[in-house]
N, C-alpha and C positions, 0 to 999 in steps of 0.2 A: 501535674508531671504526668497523670492515667490518660487524661487527653489526648496531648502529644504523642505519648506510647501509640497510643492507639492510629494516630494520623501517620505515625512514621510506618503502622503495622500496614494499612490501609494503602499507602505510596507502596509499599514493597509487593503487597499482595496484587497491584495493579500491573506495576512491572513485567512480574512473572506472567500475569495474564496476557501482557503485550507480549511477551516472548514465546507466549506459547502460539498466538497468533500466527507471529511471524516464523515459527516452526511448521506451521501446516501451510502457510502462502508459500516459504520455501521451496514445496514440491510442487506448486502449480503449472511452471514453466516445464520441469523433465515429463509429468504425468501427461499434460497435452500434447507434447512429441510423441509419446507412445502408442497414440491413434494409427491403425494401422493405413499405409499409405493410399489405399483405393477407400479409403473414407475419411480420407483426409477435409476436415471441416476448413471454412475459410476466417481468416484472425479476426474477422470482424466480427463472426458469427459467436467467436468462444466465450465472447463475455455474456450477448445475451442468453446462451445454453445454462452458464453458472448463475447469474441473475434468477432467471424465471423458474428454476429448480427450489436455489435458496431461499430465494423473497416470501413465497407462499408458505416453505417447511415453517420459517420462522415467525410466521405471521399465527400458524397454527399453534405451534408451540409457543408464541404468546397467550394465546386465547386459553388453552389447556391451563397453564401454570396461573391464570389469573392477570397478567400482565397490563391486560388491555382495562382491566377496570377503571384508574385514575386517568382515563386519556381523556384531554379535554382540549376542542378546536382552539385554535390562538391565529391570529395571522401570523404572528413570530414563529411558532410551531411549524406551521404550514411553510415558510418560506424558510426554514431550517431542511426540513425533511426534504423538498424543492433541491436546493444547494446540493445535496448529500447525493440524492438521486443524479443529478445531473454529471456531478463531480465524480462520482462513483462510473457512471456510463462512459464520459471522457477517457477516464482511468484505465477502463477495460480494453476498449478499443486501442488505443497508444501501446499497452502492455503488451498484449499478443502480437499485434505488429511489430512493434521491436522484439520479441522473441525470434520472430523470423527474420528480421534485419538482421541482429547484431547479434543472437546466440542470446540463450538462457544466464550464462553466468554473469555475463557483460549488460544486460538490461537490470537484474537482479541489482546489482553493484550499483546501478545508477540511481534505480528507482527507490531505491532502500538509504543511500547516503546524500544524495540532494534534498528530500524532503526538511530533515532537520536545521540543513544553511539556510534553504528558502523559508524556514518558520521562524528562527532566531530573524532574519533581518527584515522579514516582514513585520514580526511583534516589534523589534527595535524601532522599527519607520513608524508604526502606530500609533506608542506609545509618545513617540518623539525624544527617546533619550537617546544619549550620545551613544556612538557605536566604539566598544572597547579596540585596543588592540589585539586582544584574542580574537574577535567575532571577524575584523578585518584579515589577519590573518589566517583564519579559514578559510575565508571567501577567496584568499589570492590564492590558497593552497588547494581548493575544490576546483576554482577556473584554469589552474595549470592543469589538474588531472582532466579536466574533461578535453582540456589542449592535446593531450597526451594520447587521448583516444583519436582525435582526428589526425595525428601525426600517420604521415604515409607508408605503409607497411603492406607488402606483398599479400601477405597472411590474413589478412583482415578483409578482403571482399574486395568489391567495387564502391571508390569512394562517395558516390550519390546514395548508395545504399545506406553505407556509414552514417553520412549528415544526415540522411533523412531519420534514421534511426535514432541519433542522439536529439535531433528538433522532439522526435515522439515522447520520449523518453525523459525530456526537460518537462513536456507539456504533461504527461503523466506524472512525474512529480509533484507541480505545482497543483494538480488536479487534488493528488493525494493530501495536499496540506487543508484545502480547501474542505475535503471530506474529514481530517480528522477534526478541525476548530468545528464544524457542523456536528458531528456526533459529541462533540466535548458538552458543547453548547444543550444540546437537544436531551443528554441522558441526566442532565439536573430536575428535568422535571419528566423523563421518560424511562423505562426501563431498556436496558441493554437491547433486550431482544426484540422489542418493541422499533427501537431505532434501527436496527441493522434491517429488521423484514420489511418495514414499510419503506426505508430506503433503500435497498435492492431490488422492491416490486415497480420503484419508480424508476428507478436505474434499466430496468427490463425494459420499460414502458417507451422508453428513450432510445434504447436499444434496437428494437425491434424494427423501426420505418427505418433507422439509421443503416442496418444490417441488410434491409430490402435492397437500399439505395447504393449503399457502396458493393456489395456483393450480390446482385439477382436474385445469382442462383444459389446463394448460401443457405435459406430455408431448405431447399430441395437436397443438398449436401448432408444438412441435419436430420431429415428424414431417413434418409440410406444408411446414417451411421446410426442412427436408430434401430437399426433392424441387424445389426451387428452386437454378439453380444460384450468381445472385446471395448468396442467403441461406444456401448451404452455405458458397461461399468465405469469407465474415464468419465462421461458427461456427468452422471448421477455422483461419482465421489468427486469432481469439482464441485459440484454445485452442494455438496453436504457437509463433506469436509474442509477441506481451505475457504471454501467463502460462508456457510451459515453458521459452524461452528467457531470457523475462525473470527468472524466479525463478530460475533457474540462477544470473543474473550477479548478482542480489539475495542469495542466501545465500552464493555463492564471495565474494561484494565486504563482506559483514559479517561474514562469519570473518575478514575481516583488519582491517577497521578498528579501530583502537585501543577507540572506544567507540561505542555504539547512536547515541548522538546526530550523531557526527560521520558515521555513514552515511545518517539520517532528513535530516540537513541536506543531503547530497548529491545527493538526491532532488528538490531545490527546483527543478531547470531542468522538471519535470514538468507545473507550472500555466503557465508560460510559455509552453511548446510546445501545450499543452490549448488557451488561451486561444486561439493563432494560430489551432488547427488548426478549434475550434470558430466561430470568426469568418468564417472562409473555406469550409468546408460548412455548417455548421447556422444562419449570420448571428445566434449569439448576440453580444450587447451587455452590458454591466453598468450598472445605474443609477447614480448618483451617489454614494449611502448604500452598493451593493454595492463598489463604486472603491475607496469608504474602508476599508471593512471588510479587503479583499485587502492593501492595504498596510499595515493596521495588523499584519495575520498576519505579513507579511513582515518587518514592523520588527523583532516580537519574535523570530523565528526568527533576524534579524541578530546581535540583539543575546543569545541565547543562543550563535550559533557564537563571538562576540567573547569572551563570558566564560568559554566551553570552552578558548578558546587562552590566554586568558591563564591558567587554571587549569594546563595542560600546559606552559607555559613554568616556572610556577612550582612543578611538581614535577621537572620536568628539573632545575631548578638547585639545587632540595635534594637530588635523589641525588647531583647530582656535589660538593656539598660534603660 
């Protein structure tokens, strides 16, 4: 019984850490939009600016706290860090581009609500278990939610921008699932600080040539922005707050959660916080179709959460008997 109680406390603390990370991430889109227009940075460069600040800072923290003492090189570990870094890089580029095409609120709803759906579907396919009616219902509702965003609406902007933004959000969500799985696997053998730090350093190495290729003058804009104290403050905050600290909380939380889906669902506070901040600071509002799409995605997440809780209870009863 004490062992079961400690596992429960560890699970709850893991969910709390993931929720803290989600609260930090909620401000990313709003804060990045607060850079003065004359020092605006291309979307592809924001991810590089975040990771190049956060990665080295976290590795230094890992060195100071002694988290690197038990680090051992291995093929599986190297592939895991590489997967984390590449997935993180893809996520960063798609995320910031989606902010521009779709706005902060819709982008956050999509990139937070879709990963649990993708994670559940992928895990069921991987282990070969039959898909339950609840999961099928969640998939159907989330699909209809996406279709609601695609609906023609004069207030939603250019159709091509909307379509591209949705595609990038889908790609960002898939990359986030891969990054989450890599983080959970690596956290078994390495500390969350080291996992996040090295993963973000690899992401910055991937993003540097990508940023120069996609936005040739992006690094020049970055240097100009660093000369303005407001823009520099935003970049430092994005690197240390919603990146360094948030990723440590997230990796530590996911290592304690009993399933990846539980941890992803715990980050559902992010859309609400992001929507509130976007309304207050950016005057963003949703159309009727966009609101319907958000509600459908939230409904799909609730169905997945209830289905997982039911499965966990059934597994516990089967174990006791």
